[in-house]
C-alpha positions in Angstrom: 128.0 103.0 53.8 127.7 106.5 52.5 129.2 109.7 54.0 127.7 113.1 53.8 128.1 116.6 55.2 125.1 118.7 56.2 124.3 121.9 57.9 124.2 125.7 57.4 127.9 126.1 56.4 127.6 123.4 53.8 124.4 125.0 52.3 126.1 128.4 52.1 129.2 126.9 50.5 126.9 125.1 47.9 125.1 128.4 47.1 128.4 130.3 46.8 129.9 127.6 44.5 127.0 127.9 42.0 127.9 131.6 41.6 131.3 130.9 39.9 129.7 130.6 36.4 127.9 134.0 36.5 130.8 135.7 38.1 133.3 134.1 35.7 135.5 132.9 38.6 136.8 129.5 39.8 136.9 129.9 43.6 134.6 132.0 45.7 134.7 132.1 49.4 132.5 133.5 52.2 133.4 136.3 54.6 134.3 133.7 57.3 136.6 131.9 55.0 138.1 135.1 53.8 139.0 136.1 57.4 141.0 132.9 57.6 143.0 133.3 54.4 143.3 137.0 53.9 147.0 137.1 54.9 147.8 134.3 52.3 145.6 134.9 49.3 144.9 137.9 47.1 141.1 138.3 46.7 138.6 140.5 44.9 135.4 141.4 46.7 132.3 140.5 44.7 128.8 141.7 44.9 126.9 140.8 48.1 124.4 138.0 47.9 121.4 136.8 49.8 120.9 133.0 50.0 117.8 131.0 50.6 117.4 130.3 54.3 119.3 133.4 55.4 118.1 137.0 56.0 121.4 138.8 56.1 123.4 139.6 53.0 126.6 137.7 52.5 129.9 139.3 51.2 131.9 136.9 49.0 135.3 137.1 47.5 137.0 135.6 44.4 140.4 134.1 45.1 143.0 135.5 42.7 146.0 133.6 43.9 148.6 133.3 46.6 150.2 136.5 47.6 153.6 134.9 47.4 153.0 133.8 43.8 154.4 136.4 41.3 152.5 134.8 38.4 149.1 134.8 40.2 146.5 137.2 38.7 146.3 140.6 40.4 142.8 141.6 39.2 139.5 139.9 38.5 140.1 140.7 34.8 143.4 138.9 34.8 141.8 135.9 36.5 139.0 135.8 33.9 141.6 136.0 31.1 143.6 133.1 32.6 140.4 131.1 33.0 139.0 132.0 29.6 135.7 133.2 31.3 133.8 136.4 31.6 131.2 137.8 34.0 127.8 136.8 32.6 124.7 138.9 33.1 122.5 136.9 35.4 118.8 137.0 34.6 116.5 134.3 35.7 112.9 134.3 34.8 110.9 133.4 37.9 107.8 132.4 36.0 109.5 129.7 33.9 108.4 126.3 35.2 111.5 124.7 33.8 113.9 126.8 35.8 115.4 125.4 38.9 114.4 127.0 42.3 116.2 130.3 42.9 118.4 129.7 45.9 120.3 133.1 45.9 120.0 136.6 44.9 122.9 138.7 43.6 122.7 142.4 44.7 123.8 145.2 42.4 127.3 146.6 42.9 
């Protein structure tokens, strides 16, 4: 027997998760998730995105750390330094047949 999870929230989570690499982050959350954790975690708002299957833009947030953790990063730059990552320019050629299907669009800041 195999278990799986399907549905709109799962698709959105999958699209958001794939943005960690270009944003140089390790945990990104949607607006709905942010509303549930905003009293516990320090976050950095990221650019809005539009994902395949949705017409409205989505606000996403990078988790920096727990608010009660004095060692947690306080800025996105501190988080990237801790992770050893950096924001990567995201350019995808739409005419390249070897590229995967584009499932999201990152809006300019």
